[in-house]
N, CA, C and O atoms as CSV, one atom per row, in Angstrom:
chain,resi,resn,atom,element,x,y,z
A,1,MET,N,N,65.921,112.763,145.423
A,1,MET,CA,C,65.363,111.472,145.138
A,1,MET,C,C,66.399,110.409,145.473
A,1,MET,O,O,67.573,110.574,145.144
A,2,ALA,N,N,65.992,109.331,146.114
A,2,ALA,CA,C,66.906,108.259,146.498
A,2,ALA,C,C,67.356,107.480,145.270
A,2,ALA,O,O,66.599,107.296,144.317
A,3,GLN,N,N,68.603,107.028,145.315
A,3,GLN,CA,C,69.144,106.264,144.189
A,3,GLN,C,C,68.582,104.853,144.210
A,3,GLN,O,O,68.555,104.199,145.253
A,4,ASN,N,N,68.136,104.392,143.056
A,4,ASN,CA,C,67.591,103.058,142.913
A,4,ASN,C,C,68.715,102.094,142.584
A,4,ASN,O,O,69.380,102.249,141.560
A,5,ASN,N,N,68.938,101.105,143.429
A,5,ASN,CA,C,70.004,100.138,143.201
A,5,ASN,C,C,69.537,98.950,142.381
A,5,ASN,O,O,70.303,98.004,142.196
A,6,ASN,N,N,68.317,98.963,141.887
A,6,ASN,CA,C,67.790,97.874,141.078
A,6,ASN,C,C,67.928,98.208,139.597
A,6,ASN,O,O,66.980,98.033,138.833
A,7,SER,N,N,69.077,98.676,139.194
A,7,SER,CA,C,69.322,99.074,137.821
A,7,SER,C,C,69.270,97.874,136.899
A,7,SER,O,O,69.745,96.793,137.247
A,8,SER,N,N,68.696,98.063,135.726
A,8,SER,CA,C,68.676,96.989,134.733
A,8,SER,C,C,69.944,97.026,133.877
A,8,SER,O,O,70.065,96.267,132.916
A,9,ASN,N,N,70.881,97.898,134.218
A,9,ASN,CA,C,72.115,98.033,133.441
A,9,ASN,C,C,73.252,97.173,133.975
A,9,ASN,O,O,74.412,97.399,133.632
A,10,ASN,N,N,72.937,96.201,134.801
A,10,ASN,CA,C,73.976,95.317,135.321
A,10,ASN,C,C,74.412,94.350,134.232
A,10,ASN,O,O,73.578,93.792,133.518
A,11,LEU,N,N,75.719,94.154,134.105
A,11,LEU,CA,C,76.242,93.225,133.113
A,11,LEU,C,C,75.993,91.794,133.549
A,11,LEU,O,O,76.237,91.434,134.701
A,12,VAL,N,N,75.514,90.991,132.638
A,12,VAL,CA,C,75.336,89.568,132.914
A,12,VAL,C,C,76.693,88.878,132.854
A,12,VAL,O,O,76.997,88.014,133.676
A,13,VAL,N,N,77.507,89.266,131.871
A,13,VAL,CA,C,78.854,88.726,131.720
A,13,VAL,C,C,79.825,89.850,132.058
A,13,VAL,O,O,80.106,90.710,131.224
A,14,LYS,N,N,80.328,89.837,133.274
A,14,LYS,CA,C,81.184,90.928,133.758
A,14,LYS,C,C,82.438,91.115,132.901
A,14,LYS,O,O,82.953,92.228,132.788
A,15,GLN,N,N,82.931,90.029,132.296
A,15,GLN,CA,C,84.135,90.105,131.476
A,15,GLN,C,C,83.905,90.892,130.190
A,15,GLN,O,O,84.866,91.240,129.504
A,16,ALA,N,N,82.667,91.176,129.854
A,16,ALA,CA,C,82.348,91.924,128.632
A,16,ALA,C,C,82.519,93.424,128.823
A,16,ALA,O,O,82.411,94.178,127.856
A,17,SER,N,N,82.776,93.866,130.016
A,17,SER,CA,C,82.867,95.290,130.322
A,17,SER,C,C,83.863,96.017,129.426
A,17,SER,O,O,83.540,97.065,128.867
A,18,GLY,N,N,85.054,95.480,129.287
A,18,GLY,CA,C,86.081,96.117,128.465
A,18,GLY,C,C,85.689,96.196,127.000
A,18,GLY,O,O,85.916,97.214,126.346
A,19,ALA,N,N,85.101,95.124,126.483
A,19,ALA,CA,C,84.686,95.094,125.082
A,19,ALA,C,C,83.561,96.095,124.830
A,19,ALA,O,O,83.542,96.753,123.790
A,20,LEU,N,N,82.630,96.216,125.765
A,20,LEU,CA,C,81.539,97.184,125.620
A,20,LEU,C,C,82.062,98.615,125.684
A,20,LEU,O,O,81.596,99.490,124.954
A,21,GLU,N,N,83.019,98.839,126.549
A,21,GLU,CA,C,83.625,100.175,126.664
A,21,GLU,C,C,84.325,100.542,125.356
A,21,GLU,O,O,84.187,101.662,124.864
A,22,GLN,N,N,85.078,99.590,124.796
A,22,GLN,CA,C,85.766,99.819,123.530
A,22,GLN,C,C,84.758,100.075,122.413
A,22,GLN,O,O,84.971,100.945,121.570
A,23,MET,N,N,83.664,99.320,122.407
A,23,MET,CA,C,82.635,99.492,121.387
A,23,MET,C,C,82.049,100.896,121.443
A,23,MET,O,O,81.743,101.483,120.405
A,24,LYS,N,N,81.890,101.434,122.644
A,24,LYS,CA,C,81.348,102.786,122.809
A,24,LYS,C,C,82.224,103.810,122.087
A,24,LYS,O,O,81.718,104.689,121.390
A,25,TYR,N,N,83.527,103.691,122.260
A,25,TYR,CA,C,84.444,104.626,121.614
A,25,TYR,C,C,84.475,104.422,120.100
A,25,TYR,O,O,84.545,105.392,119.346
A,26,GLU,N,N,84.423,103.162,119.650
A,26,GLU,CA,C,84.414,102.878,118.216
A,26,GLU,C,C,83.169,103.461,117.541
A,26,GLU,O,O,83.259,104.090,116.487
A,27,VAL,N,N,82.016,103.245,118.162
A,27,VAL,CA,C,80.765,103.744,117.591
A,27,VAL,C,C,80.768,105.265,117.557
A,27,VAL,O,O,80.366,105.865,116.560
A,28,ALA,N,N,81.216,105.888,118.630
A,28,ALA,CA,C,81.274,107.350,118.660
A,28,ALA,C,C,82.159,107.867,117.535
A,28,ALA,O,O,81.814,108.843,116.868
A,29,GLN,N,N,83.290,107.222,117.323
A,29,GLN,CA,C,84.208,107.637,116.269
A,29,GLN,C,C,83.552,107.466,114.894
A,29,GLN,O,O,83.664,108.344,114.039
A,30,GLU,N,N,82.871,106.342,114.684
A,30,GLU,CA,C,82.189,106.103,113.411
A,30,GLU,C,C,81.124,107.161,113.132
A,30,GLU,O,O,80.884,107.526,111.981
A,31,LEU,N,N,80.490,107.648,114.196
A,31,LEU,CA,C,79.448,108.663,114.051
A,31,LEU,C,C,80.016,110.079,114.004
A,31,LEU,O,O,79.270,111.041,113.821
A,32,GLY,N,N,81.324,110.213,114.168
A,32,GLY,CA,C,81.947,111.528,114.150
A,32,GLY,C,C,81.743,112.312,115.437
A,32,GLY,O,O,81.808,113.541,115.439
A,33,ILE,N,N,81.496,111.599,116.529
A,33,ILE,CA,C,81.288,112.233,117.833
A,33,ILE,C,C,82.577,112.095,118.632
A,33,ILE,O,O,83.118,110.997,118.768
A,34,ASN,N,N,83.062,113.206,119.156
A,34,ASN,CA,C,84.276,113.195,119.967
A,34,ASN,C,C,83.933,112.799,121.390
A,34,ASN,O,O,83.590,113.650,122.211
A,35,PHE,N,N,84.024,111.504,121.686
A,35,PHE,CA,C,83.739,111.019,123.038
A,35,PHE,C,C,84.990,111.210,123.872
A,35,PHE,O,O,86.050,110.707,123.502
A,36,PRO,N,N,84.901,111.928,124.997
A,36,PRO,CA,C,86.086,112.216,125.809
A,36,PRO,C,C,86.750,110.939,126.331
A,36,PRO,O,O,86.066,110.020,126.782
A,37,GLN,N,N,88.060,110.886,126.268
A,37,GLN,CA,C,88.802,109.707,126.717
A,37,GLN,C,C,88.678,109.469,128.224
A,37,GLN,O,O,88.894,108.352,128.695
A,38,ASP,N,N,88.330,110.514,128.979
A,38,ASP,CA,C,88.171,110.320,130.417
A,38,ASP,C,C,86.835,109.669,130.771
A,38,ASP,O,O,86.579,109.369,131.937
A,39,GLY,N,N,85.980,109.451,129.763
A,39,GLY,CA,C,84.718,108.760,129.981
A,39,GLY,C,C,83.560,109.650,130.386
A,39,GLY,O,O,82.417,109.194,130.405
A,40,TYR,N,N,83.824,110.909,130.712
A,40,TYR,CA,C,82.754,111.812,131.124
A,40,TYR,C,C,82.006,112.302,129.887
A,40,TYR,O,O,82.569,112.995,129.039
A,41,ALA,N,N,80.739,111.935,129.797
A,41,ALA,CA,C,79.943,112.270,128.620
A,41,ALA,C,C,78.956,113.396,128.909
A,41,ALA,O,O,78.013,113.593,128.143
A,42,GLY,N,N,79.151,114.129,129.984
A,42,GLY,CA,C,78.227,115.178,130.368
A,42,GLY,C,C,78.156,116.339,129.398
A,42,GLY,O,O,77.184,117.095,129.403
A,43,ASN,N,N,79.175,116.488,128.566
A,43,ASN,CA,C,79.175,117.585,127.602
A,43,ASN,C,C,78.557,117.199,126.267
A,43,ASN,O,O,78.423,118.042,125.380
A,44,LEU,N,N,78.181,115.938,126.114
A,44,LEU,CA,C,77.534,115.488,124.883
A,44,LEU,C,C,76.044,115.783,124.964
A,44,LEU,O,O,75.464,115.831,126.049
A,45,THR,N,N,75.439,115.977,123.808
A,45,THR,CA,C,73.997,116.223,123.791
A,45,THR,C,C,73.255,114.905,123.990
A,45,THR,O,O,73.826,113.827,123.833
A,46,SER,N,N,71.983,115.008,124.335
A,46,SER,CA,C,71.147,113.816,124.464
A,46,SER,C,C,71.087,113.070,123.146
A,46,SER,O,O,71.084,111.839,123.124
A,47,TYR,N,N,71.040,113.802,122.060
A,47,TYR,CA,C,71.001,113.194,120.727
A,47,TYR,C,C,72.266,112.376,120.472
A,47,TYR,O,O,72.198,111.254,119.971
A,48,GLU,N,N,73.418,112.946,120.821
A,48,GLU,CA,C,74.680,112.233,120.605
A,48,GLU,C,C,74.753,110.966,121.457
A,48,GLU,O,O,75.116,109.899,120.962
A,49,ASN,N,N,74.407,111.089,122.737
A,49,ASN,CA,C,74.421,109.922,123.614
A,49,ASN,C,C,73.434,108.864,123.140
A,49,ASN,O,O,73.735,107.671,123.168
A,50,GLY,N,N,72.261,109.299,122.706
A,50,GLY,CA,C,71.265,108.365,122.204
A,50,GLY,C,C,71.708,107.669,120.936
A,50,GLY,O,O,71.431,106.486,120.739
A,51,SER,N,N,72.396,108.401,120.076
A,51,SER,CA,C,72.913,107.808,118.840
A,51,SER,C,C,73.940,106.735,119.142
A,51,SER,O,O,73.919,105.661,118.541
A,52,ILE,N,N,74.833,107.022,120.065
A,52,ILE,CA,C,75.853,106.049,120.444
A,52,ILE,C,C,75.185,104.796,121.010
A,52,ILE,O,O,75.497,103.681,120.594
A,53,GLY,N,N,74.281,104.979,121.944
A,53,GLY,CA,C,73.591,103.840,122.556
A,53,GLY,C,C,72.775,103.046,121.551
A,53,GLY,O,O,72.741,101.816,121.602
A,54,GLY,N,N,72.120,103.745,120.641
A,54,GLY,CA,C,71.317,103.075,119.628
A,54,GLY,C,C,72.150,102.222,118.693
A,54,GLY,O,O,71.774,101.095,118.367
A,55,TYR,N,N,73.280,102.757,118.262
A,55,TYR,CA,C,74.146,101.996,117.364
A,55,TYR,C,C,74.806,100.825,118.081
A,55,TYR,O,O,75.017,99.773,117.477
A,56,ILE,N,N,75.135,100.993,119.362
A,56,ILE,CA,C,75.677,99.875,120.132
A,56,ILE,C,C,74.639,98.766,120.206
A,56,ILE,O,O,74.960,97.595,120.002
A,57,THR,N,N,73.410,99.128,120.495
A,57,THR,CA,C,72.334,98.137,120.576
A,57,THR,C,C,72.151,97.429,119.239
A,57,THR,O,O,72.020,96.206,119.193
A,58,LYS,N,N,72.141,98.191,118.160
A,58,LYS,CA,C,71.987,97.609,116.829
A,58,LYS,C,C,73.113,96.619,116.544
A,58,LYS,O,O,72.867,95.532,116.022
A,59,ARG,N,N,74.340,96.990,116.884
A,59,ARG,CA,C,75.485,96.116,116.636
A,59,ARG,C,C,75.405,94.852,117.493
A,59,ARG,O,O,75.698,93.758,117.009
A,60,LEU,N,N,75.008,94.993,118.767
A,60,LEU,CA,C,74.900,93.823,119.638
A,60,LEU,C,C,73.807,92.868,119.164
A,60,LEU,O,O,73.973,91.651,119.237
A,61,VAL,N,N,72.697,93.411,118.683
A,61,VAL,CA,C,71.625,92.565,118.162
A,61,VAL,C,C,72.111,91.824,116.919
A,61,VAL,O,O,71.828,90.637,116.757
A,62,THR,N,N,72.830,92.505,116.051
A,62,THR,CA,C,73.369,91.866,114.850
A,62,THR,C,C,74.323,90.738,115.216
A,62,THR,O,O,74.261,89.658,114.628
A,63,LEU,N,N,75.209,90.981,116.188
A,63,LEU,CA,C,76.142,89.944,116.628
A,63,LEU,C,C,75.394,88.736,117.196
A,63,LEU,O,O,75.749,87.592,116.914
A,64,ALA,N,N,74.363,88.995,117.992
A,64,ALA,CA,C,73.584,87.906,118.575
A,64,ALA,C,C,72.849,87.116,117.496
A,64,ALA,O,O,72.797,85.888,117.556
A,65,GLU,N,N,72.280,87.809,116.511
A,65,GLU,CA,C,71.587,87.124,115.425
A,65,GLU,C,C,72.556,86.240,114.642
A,65,GLU,O,O,72.221,85.108,114.294
A,66,GLN,N,N,73.750,86.752,114.365
A,66,GLN,CA,C,74.750,85.977,113.641
A,66,GLN,C,C,75.169,84.747,114.442
A,66,GLN,O,O,75.334,83.657,113.894
A,67,GLN,N,N,75.337,84.943,115.743
A,67,GLN,CA,C,75.750,83.836,116.590
A,67,GLN,C,C,74.655,82.774,116.653
A,67,GLN,O,O,74.941,81.578,116.596
A,68,LEU,N,N,73.416,83.205,116.771
A,68,LEU,CA,C,72.303,82.254,116.803
A,68,LEU,C,C,72.172,81.491,115.491
A,68,LEU,O,O,71.766,80.329,115.478
A,69,ALA,N,N,72.510,82.137,114.410
A,69,ALA,CA,C,72.427,81.511,113.095
A,69,ALA,C,C,73.677,80.688,112.782
A,69,ALA,O,O,73.747,80.059,111.727
A,70,GLY,N,N,74.664,80.683,113.681
A,70,GLY,CA,C,75.881,79.926,113.467
A,70,GLY,C,C,76.820,80.573,112.480
A,70,GLY,O,O,77.674,79.907,111.893
A,71,GLN,N,N,76.666,81.868,112.296
A,71,GLN,CA,C,77.475,82.585,111.320
A,71,GLN,C,C,78.410,83.596,111.958
A,71,GLN,O,O,78.889,84.508,111.284
A,72,PHE,N,N,78.673,83.448,113.233
A,72,PHE,CA,C,79.461,84.457,113.934
A,72,PHE,C,C,80.852,84.567,113.330
A,72,PHE,O,O,81.574,83.578,113.212
A,73,VAL,N,N,81.212,85.779,112.954
A,73,VAL,CA,C,82.546,86.068,112.431
A,73,VAL,C,C,83.093,87.219,113.257
A,73,VAL,O,O,82.557,88.327,113.211
A,74,SER,N,N,84.165,86.966,114.019
A,74,SER,CA,C,84.730,88.038,114.848
A,74,SER,C,C,85.460,89.023,113.977
A,74,SER,O,O,85.970,88.661,112.916
A,75,ARG,N,N,85.517,90.274,114.412
A,75,ARG,CA,C,86.177,91.338,113.654
A,75,ARG,C,C,87.649,91.332,113.857
A,75,ARG,O,O,88.354,92.165,113.288
């Protein structure tokens, strides 16, 4: 199958890449998942990867809600 270059996973703010990467490792650690430091997640289960992604999404939505409400407090 040909690779689709119209991915919806493109970063709008390219400078956020490092912060998102760090968040991935933090969330994995909070969930007790050993995310490999080399970044290869092929040995993780779908459940583990989904949990990490879900918690990242939840955290990003919370940050956006706080920012919209004028209550943003950085960690």
